[in-house]
Residue, then its C-alpha position, 0 to 999 in steps of 0.5 A: x884759445x887763450x886759456x889753452x895757450x896759458x895752460x901750456x905756458x904754465x905746464x913748462x913750469x909745473x904750475x897750474x892756472x890758479x897757482x900762476x894767479x896766486x904768483x901774479x897776485x903776490x907780485x902786485x902786492x910786493x910779495x906778501x899776502x895773507x891766506x885770507x887775502x888770497x882766498x878772497x882774491x880767488x873767491x874761494x874759502x879753504x876749510x881745515x889744514x892745507x898741506 
């Protein structure tokens, strides 16, 4: 239920749940983080180009 409510709130800003997590993470770090730090936070690895 909480996930549904959060998704609905993010939809009004055209953000995905993952995007909101990144924004919260950046907010906790003074607005700056490397791509590698964000990957570690999200527990993902990006390969190739990101557009």
